[in-house]
C-alpha positions as CSV (number, residue, x, y, z in Angstrom):
1,M,73.9,-52.3,65.5
2,S,77.4,-52.2,64.1
3,V,77.3,-48.4,64.4
4,L,76.2,-48.6,68.1
5,T,78.8,-51.2,68.7
6,R,81.6,-49.0,67.3
7,L,80.3,-46.0,69.3
8,W,80.3,-48.1,72.5
9,D,83.8,-49.4,71.8
10,H,84.9,-45.8,71.2
11,V,83.3,-44.5,74.4
12,Y,84.4,-47.2,76.7
13,A,87.8,-47.8,75.1
14,S,90.8,-47.9,77.5
15,Q,93.6,-45.5,76.6
16,P,97.2,-45.4,77.9
17,A,97.9,-42.9,80.6
18,P,99.2,-39.6,79.2
19,P,102.8,-38.5,79.9
20,A,103.3,-36.9,83.3
21,W,103.9,-33.5,81.8
22,V,100.3,-33.5,80.4
23,V,98.9,-34.1,83.9
24,G,101.1,-31.3,85.2
25,V,100.3,-28.8,82.5
26,T,96.6,-29.4,82.7
27,A,96.7,-29.0,86.4
28,L,98.5,-25.7,86.1
29,A,96.1,-24.5,83.3
30,A,93.1,-25.4,85.5
31,L,94.7,-23.5,88.5
32,L,95.3,-20.4,86.4
33,L,91.7,-20.5,85.1
34,V,90.4,-20.6,88.6
35,L,92.7,-18.0,90.1
36,N,92.6,-15.5,87.3
37,T,89.5,-13.3,87.7
38,P,88.8,-12.6,84.0
39,S,89.1,-16.2,83.0
40,W,87.0,-17.3,86.1
41,R,84.2,-15.0,85.0
42,L,83.9,-17.1,81.8
43,A,85.1,-20.6,82.8
44,G,83.3,-20.4,86.2
45,Q,80.0,-20.8,84.3
46,V,80.9,-24.5,84.1
47,I,81.0,-24.7,87.9
48,T,77.7,-22.9,88.1
49,I,76.1,-25.4,85.7
50,A,77.4,-28.2,87.8
51,H,76.2,-26.5,91.0
52,E,72.7,-25.9,89.8
53,G,72.6,-29.3,88.1
54,G,73.4,-30.8,91.5
55,H,70.5,-29.0,93.1
56,A,68.2,-30.2,90.3
57,L,69.3,-33.8,90.4
58,V,69.0,-34.1,94.2
59,S,65.6,-32.4,94.2
60,V,64.3,-35.0,91.8
61,L,65.9,-37.9,93.7
62,S,64.4,-36.6,97.0
63,G,60.9,-36.5,95.6
64,R,60.6,-32.8,95.0
65,R,59.1,-31.4,91.8
66,L,61.8,-29.7,89.7
67,E,60.4,-26.5,88.1
68,G,63.6,-25.4,86.3
69,I,67.1,-23.8,86.4
70,R,68.1,-20.3,85.5
71,L,71.7,-19.3,84.9
72,H,72.9,-15.7,84.7
73,A,75.8,-13.9,83.1
74,D,77.3,-12.9,86.5
75,S,77.8,-16.7,87.2
76,S,74.9,-16.8,89.5
77,G,72.1,-19.3,89.2
78,V,68.9,-20.6,90.8
79,T,67.1,-23.9,90.8
80,Y,63.4,-23.9,91.5
81,S,61.7,-26.9,93.0
82,R,58.3,-27.5,94.6
83,G,57.6,-29.6,97.7
84,K,57.7,-29.4,101.5
85,R,59.3,-26.3,102.9
86,H,61.2,-28.4,105.4
87,G,62.5,-31.9,105.9
88,P,65.5,-33.9,104.6
89,G,64.6,-33.6,100.9
90,L,64.9,-29.8,101.0
91,V,68.1,-30.0,103.2
92,L,69.7,-32.4,100.7
93,T,68.7,-30.3,97.8
94,A,70.1,-27.1,99.3
95,A,73.4,-28.9,100.3
96,A,73.9,-30.5,96.9
97,G,75.1,-27.3,95.0
98,Y,78.5,-26.7,96.6
99,L,79.1,-30.5,96.9
100,T,78.5,-31.4,93.3
101,P,81.5,-29.8,91.4
102,P,84.2,-31.3,93.6
103,L,82.5,-34.7,93.8
104,L,82.1,-34.7,90.0
105,G,85.8,-33.9,89.8
106,A,86.7,-36.9,92.1
107,G,84.5,-39.1,89.9
108,A,86.2,-37.8,86.8
109,A,89.6,-38.5,88.3
110,A,88.4,-42.1,89.0
111,L,87.4,-42.6,85.4
112,L,90.7,-41.2,84.2
113,A,92.6,-43.4,86.6
114,A,90.8,-46.3,85.0
115,R,92.0,-45.0,81.6
116,H,88.6,-44.0,80.3
117,P,88.8,-40.4,79.1
118,A,86.4,-40.9,76.2
119,A,83.8,-42.3,78.6
120,L,84.2,-39.2,80.9
121,L,83.6,-36.8,78.0
122,W,80.5,-38.7,76.8
123,L,79.1,-38.9,80.4
124,A,79.6,-35.1,80.6
125,L,77.5,-34.7,77.5
126,V,74.7,-36.8,79.0
127,L,74.7,-34.7,82.1
128,L,74.8,-31.4,80.1
129,A,71.9,-32.7,78.0
130,A,69.8,-33.4,81.1
131,T,70.7,-30.0,82.5
132,F,69.7,-28.3,79.3
133,L,66.2,-29.8,79.5
134,A,65.8,-28.1,82.9
135,V,67.0,-24.7,81.9
136,R,64.4,-22.0,81.7
137,N,66.1,-18.9,80.4
138,V,67.9,-18.0,77.2
139,F,71.3,-17.2,78.7
140,G,71.3,-20.5,80.6
141,A,70.4,-22.5,77.5
142,L,73.2,-20.8,75.5
143,A,75.7,-21.4,78.3
144,V,74.9,-25.1,78.5
145,L,74.8,-25.5,74.7
146,V,78.2,-23.8,74.2
147,T,79.7,-26.0,76.9
148,A,78.2,-29.1,75.4
149,A,79.3,-28.1,71.9
150,G,82.9,-27.8,73.1
151,V,82.8,-31.2,74.8
152,F,81.2,-32.8,71.8
153,A,83.7,-31.4,69.4
154,V,86.6,-32.8,71.4
155,S,85.0,-36.1,72.1
156,Y,83.9,-36.7,68.5
157,Y,86.5,-35.1,66.3
158,A,89.8,-34.8,68.3
159,P,92.4,-37.5,68.4
160,A,92.8,-39.6,71.5
161,A,95.7,-37.6,72.9
162,V,93.7,-34.4,72.7
163,Q,90.7,-36.0,74.3
164,A,92.9,-37.2,77.2
165,G,94.4,-33.8,77.7
166,F,91.0,-32.1,77.7
167,A,89.6,-34.7,80.1
168,Y,92.4,-34.2,82.5
169,L,91.9,-30.4,82.3
170,A,88.2,-30.9,83.0
171,A,88.8,-33.1,86.0
172,W,91.4,-30.6,87.5
173,F,89.0,-27.7,86.8
174,L,86.1,-29.4,88.6
175,L,88.3,-30.2,91.6
176,L,90.0,-26.8,91.8
177,G,87.0,-24.7,90.6
178,G,84.7,-26.5,93.0
179,M,86.9,-25.3,95.9
180,R,86.8,-21.6,95.0
181,P,83.1,-21.0,95.7
182,A,83.3,-22.9,99.0
183,L,86.3,-20.8,100.0
184,D,84.4,-17.6,98.9
185,L,81.8,-18.5,101.5
186,T,84.4,-18.1,104.3
187,R,85.3,-14.6,103.2
188,R,81.9,-13.1,102.5
189,R,78.3,-13.8,101.9
190,P,78.3,-14.8,98.2
191,R,75.6,-14.1,95.7
192,S,72.5,-16.1,96.2
193,G,70.8,-18.1,93.5
194,S,67.5,-16.6,94.5
195,R,69.1,-13.1,94.7
196,S,67.6,-12.6,98.1
197,G,71.0,-12.3,99.8
198,L,70.9,-15.8,101.2
199,S,73.6,-18.3,100.2
200,D,73.0,-22.1,100.4
201,A,74.8,-22.1,103.7
202,D,72.3,-19.4,105.1
203,Q,69.4,-21.4,103.9
204,L,70.7,-24.6,105.4
205,A,71.3,-22.8,108.7
206,R,67.7,-21.7,108.6
207,L,66.4,-25.2,107.7
208,T,68.5,-27.2,110.2
209,G,69.4,-24.9,113.1
210,V,73.1,-25.7,112.4
211,S,75.1,-22.5,112.1
212,R,76.1,-21.1,108.7
213,G,79.8,-21.5,109.7
214,V,79.4,-25.3,110.3
215,W,77.9,-25.7,106.8
216,V,80.7,-23.6,105.2
217,A,83.3,-25.7,107.0
218,F,81.6,-28.8,105.7
219,F,81.6,-27.6,102.1
220,V,85.3,-26.6,102.4
221,L,86.3,-30.0,103.9
222,I,84.5,-31.9,101.2
223,A,86.1,-29.8,98.5
224,I,89.6,-30.4,100.1
225,A,88.9,-34.2,100.5
226,A,87.8,-34.4,96.8
227,L,90.9,-32.5,95.7
228,A,93.2,-34.8,97.8
229,L,91.5,-37.9,96.4
230,G,91.5,-36.5,92.8
231,T,95.1,-35.6,93.0
232,R,96.1,-39.0,94.2
233,L,94.2,-40.6,91.3
234,L,95.4,-38.2,88.6
235,I,99.1,-37.9,89.3
236,P,100.9,-41.0,87.9
């Protein structure tokens, strides 16, 4: 029990806020990762993991049967679930993908504002472990494992200052990286997880009768709101 107690104390320990320059540097680093195409091809896998994990979580919560997640090297992904081919459960599942990364970013910012960077990193590990159990292809499993290994190495071995910097970078990246796919929807029809040419917005339009443009605007507005809230929480 003493080991569990020490682990809990470490995970939920409150840490002082980092210097303002750390917040600024991590925000700039996250922005560069998102805007730079070569770095986005690699780092964007984290957003894809969050996107498909959101589909998977909501599909289970809405009563659908989750069959698995597949992630691909081109940053595409698909989540398979079984259930009714219409109704609110399927609509919520389809809408969850683009909403999950920015909302996770806002949640991460709230934890950091409460001075709990270690808790943020360990919560990320729990979510990655749950996602790993749902992955059904080799590349996807490797992508989740590599991401989890990086988070674990920082959360377990790094000093508190490094953990805080990494946590702030992760929060900024979810906020900014969650906006890029939503903005991409306004410029072109993006890749589809099913590779059928239909984006989540197209599928939602077909399911609800609400136009694709309205769904795209909804995703962008949520991403902007999450970024605004996250920025207010993160900037000292």
